[in-house]
C-alpha positions in Angstrom: -10.6 20.7 17.8 -7.0 20.6 18.7 -4.7 19.4 15.8 -2.8 16.9 18.0 -6.1 15.3 19.3 -7.4 15.0 15.7 -4.2 13.2 14.7 -4.4 10.8 17.6 -8.1 10.0 16.8 -7.2 9.4 13.1 -4.3 7.2 14.1 -6.5 5.0 16.4 -9.2 4.7 13.8 -6.6 3.7 11.2 -5.2 1.1 13.5 -8.5 -0.5 14.4 -10.0 -0.2 10.9 -7.1 -1.9 9.1 -6.8 -4.7 11.7 -10.6 -5.5 11.5 -10.5 -5.5 7.7 -7.5 -7.8 7.7 -9.1 -10.1 10.2 -12.1 -10.9 8.0 -10.4 -13.7 6.0 -9.3 -15.3 9.3 -12.9 -15.6 10.7 -14.3 -16.8 7.3 -14.3 -20.6 7.0 -13.2 -21.1 3.4 -12.5 -24.1 1.3 -9.3 -24.2 -0.7 -11.2 -23.2 -3.9 -12.9 -20.3 -2.1 -9.7 -19.2 -0.5 -8.0 -19.0 -3.9 -10.9 -16.9 -5.1 -10.7 -14.5 -2.1 -6.9 -14.3 -2.6 -7.4 -13.3 -6.3 -9.9 -10.7 -5.3 -7.5 -9.4 -2.7 -4.7 -9.2 -5.4 -7.1 -7.2 -7.6 -7.8 -4.8 -4.7 -4.1 -4.3 -4.2 -3.6 -3.4 -7.9 -6.7 -1.3 -8.1 -6.0 0.7 -5.0 -2.5 1.6 -6.2 -3.6 2.7 -9.6 -7.0 4.2 -8.8 -6.5 5.7 -5.3 -2.9 6.2 -4.2 -1.4 7.6 -7.4 -4.3 10.0 -8.1 -4.4 11.2 -4.5 -0.6 11.6 -4.5 -0.6 13.7 -7.7 -3.5 15.7 -6.3 -1.6 16.5 -3.1 1.5 17.3 -5.1 -0.2 19.8 -7.3 -2.4 21.3 -4.7 0.7 21.9 -2.6 2.5 23.5 -5.6 -0.5 25.7 -6.2 -0.4 27.2 -2.8 3.4 27.6 -2.7 4.4 28.5 -6.2 1.4 29.9 -8.0 3.5 32.4 -10.1 5.6 29.9 -12.0 3.0 27.4 -13.4 4.9 26.2 -16.4 8.3 25.5 -15.0 6.8 24.4 -11.6 4.4 21.9 -13.2 7.1 20.5 -15.5 9.3 19.8 -12.4 6.3 18.2 -10.7 5.7 15.8 -13.6 9.2 14.6 -13.3 8.9 14.2 -9.5 5.8 12.0 -10.0 7.7 9.5 -12.1 10.8 9.6 -10.0 8.8 9.0 -6.8 7.0 6.0 -8.2 10.3 4.5 -9.6 12.1 5.1 -6.3 9.3 3.2 -4.4 9.4 0.3 -6.8 13.3 0.1 -6.8 13.4 0.4 -3.1 11.1 -2.7 -2.7 13.2 -4.5 -5.3 16.3 -4.0 -3.2 14.5 -5.0 0.0 13.2 -8.0 -1.8 16.6 -9.2 -3.0 18.2 -8.7 0.4 15.5 -10.7 2.2 15.5 -13.4 -0.5 19.2 -13.9 -0.2 19.0 -14.1 3.6 16.1 -16.5 3.7 17.2 -18.5 0.6 13.8 -18.0 -0.9 12.0 -20.0 1.7 10.1 -17.3 3.5 7.8 -16.2 0.6 5.4 -14.4 3.0 8.1 -12.2 4.5 8.7 -10.0 1.4 5.0 -9.3 0.8 4.6 -8.3 4.4 7.7 -6.1 4.4 6.6 -4.4 1.2 3.1 -3.6 2.6 4.6 -2.5 5.9 7.0 -0.1 4.1 4.1 1.1 2.0 2.0 1.7 5.1 4.8 3.5 6.9 5.1 5.8 3.9 1.4 6.4 4.2 1.9 7.3 7.9 4.6 9.8 6.9 2.2 11.3 4.4 -0.5 11.7 7.1 2.0 13.1 9.6 3.2 15.6 7.0 -0.3 16.6 6.2 -1.0 17.2 9.9 2.0 19.5 10.2 0.4 21.9 7.6 -2.4 22.6 10.1 -4.9 22.4 7.2 -7.7 20.1 8.5 -9.2 19.5 5.0 -5.8 18.3 3.6 -5.4 16.0 6.6 -8.8 14.5 6.3 -8.4 13.9 2.5 -5.1 12.1 3.1 -6.6 10.1 5.9 -9.6 9.0 3.7 -7.3 8.2 0.8 -5.1 6.0 3.1 -8.1 4.2 4.7 -9.6 3.5 1.2 -6.5 1.4 0.4 -5.3 0.2 3.8 -8.5 -1.8 4.4 -8.2 -3.8 1.1 -4.5 -4.0 1.5 -4.9 -5.7 4.9 -7.5 -8.0 3.5 -5.3 -8.8 0.5 -2.2 -9.4 2.7 -4.0 -11.8 5.0 -5.6 -13.7 2.1 -2.2 -14.1 0.5 -0.6 -15.4 3.7 -3.5 -17.9 4.2 -3.0 -19.0 0.6 0.7 -19.6 1.4 -0.3 -21.8 4.4 1.2 -19.5 7.0 0.2 -20.3 10.6 -2.8 -18.2 11.8 -1.0 -16.9 14.9 1.9 -15.7 12.7 -0.6 -14.1 10.3 -2.0 -12.2 13.3 1.4 -10.9 14.1 2.0 -9.9 10.5 -1.3 -8.1 10.5 -0.6 -6.3 13.7 2.7 -5.0 12.5 1.1 -3.8 9.2 -1.8 -2.1 11.1 0.6 -0.3 13.6 3.1 0.9 11.0 1.1 3.8 9.5 -0.3 5.3 12.8 3.1 5.0 14.5 4.9 6.7 11.6 2.2 9.4 11.4 2.8 10.3 15.1 6.6 10.1 14.8 6.5 12.4 11.8 4.2 14.9 13.4 5.9 15.0 16.8 9.5 14.6 15.5 9.4 17.6 13.2 10.1 21.1 14.4 8.6 24.4 13.0 11.4 24.7 10.4 11.0 21.1 9.4 7.3 21.6 8.9 7.8 24.6 6.6 10.4 22.6 4.6 7.9 19.7 4.3 5.3 22.0 3.0 7.6 23.6 0.5 8.8 20.2 -1.0 5.2 18.8 -1.1 6.2 15.9 1.1 2.6 14.6 1.4 2.2 13.9 -2.3 5.8 12.6 -2.7 5.3 10.1 0.2 2.1 8.8 -1.2 3.6 8.3 -4.7 6.7 6.6 -3.2 4.3 4.3 -1.3 2.4 3.6 -4.5 5.6 2.4 -6.1 6.2 -0.1 -3.2 2.5 -1.2 -3.5 2.8 -1.9 -7.2 6.0 -4.0 -6.7 4.4 -6.2 -4.1 1.2 -6.7 -6.1 2.8 -7.3 -9.5 6.0 -9.1 -8.6 4.8 -11.3 -5.7 1.1 -11.6 -5.1 -0.2 -11.9 -8.7 2.5 -14.2 -10.1 2.1 -16.5 -7.1 -1.6 -16.8 -7.5 -1.4 -17.2 -11.3 1.2 -20.0 -11.0 -0.8 -22.3 -8.8 0.8 -25.4 -7.1 4.2 -23.8 -7.8 6.9 -24.2 -5.1 8.7 -21.0 -6.0 8.1 -17.5 -7.2 8.3 -16.9 -10.9 11.3 -14.6 -10.4 13.3 -17.1 -8.4 15.4 -19.9 -10.0 13.3 -22.9 -10.8 14.6 -26.3 -9.6 15.0 -28.6 -12.5 12.3 -31.2 -12.6 10.1 -29.5 -10.1 6.3 -29.7 -10.9 4.9 -26.3 -11.9 1.4 -25.6 -12.9 1.0 -22.7 -15.3 -2.6 -23.3 -16.0 -3.4 -19.7 -15.2 -6.6 -18.5 -13.6 -10.1 -19.9 -14.0 -12.8 -17.8 -15.5 -14.4 -17.0 -12.1 -10.9 -16.1 -10.7 -10.3 -13.7 -13.7 -13.7 -12.2 -12.9 -12.8 -11.8 -9.2 -9.5 -10.2 -10.2 -11.2 -7.7 -12.6 -13.9 -6.8 -10.0 -11.2 -6.4 -7.3 -9.2 -4.1 -9.6 -12.2 -1.9 -10.4 -13.7 -1.8 -6.9 -11.4 0.9 -5.5 -12.1 3.1 -8.5 -15.9 2.6 -8.1 -15.7 3.4 -4.4 -13.8 6.7 -5.0 -16.1 7.8 -7.9 -17.8 11.0 -7.0 -15.4 11.5 -4.0 -15.0 15.2 -4.5 -12.4 17.2 -2.5 
């Protein structure tokens, strides 16, 4: 099958799949207690997918690319790659930190849902670059592996994002727009990357292992959103501000933490992506 047609099909499937997965919390009629439970499960999925799916797949793509390009210098090459793994993760995390601070200053800390959405959209866009870069290699197996890895975390990410926005009391129509932007970001960036890169650019991307680096960068953004925004907000119920924002003196803050069933949901959500990918041989 033609490489371009395959990419278009994968992009459409990715768009529809992530939108449908994100719509599930919207069609479920949940009480406040159940919504909290679903939100905690979604937060666990965000953390689990970053640690158990994105980072391993990014490292795999990085080393498989290095194996095909530089098989004669295993020691020096692998030492360099180990450093690139850490740098890519930190860059993604720091990038989201800067985006977070800029958006917080502009909104005065009022739009708590915006940063979470921006973070996941940036993450999804990086995923799209990874898929587009994989498509430029003309290796169908690499492209499919990257696509499967992206879908394994885009679905729970969409679910987790919508659950969080519902928990924040965001209007359902606005949530629908947030979800649409999130769902469109990866397919659009995949197509832009693929069609916007010439032959020389494709060879360069292959040589610098862009697929793996893009996935690791996106993992850094993912971890920031999950650990700095979603989890603290859920763990500090009835709080009027994020834990990292200045607390208004005298404001009521509940720091009771999570209930047992919520801890259980968080643990299950964290392990679920790892269980889903067990035995997923490449």
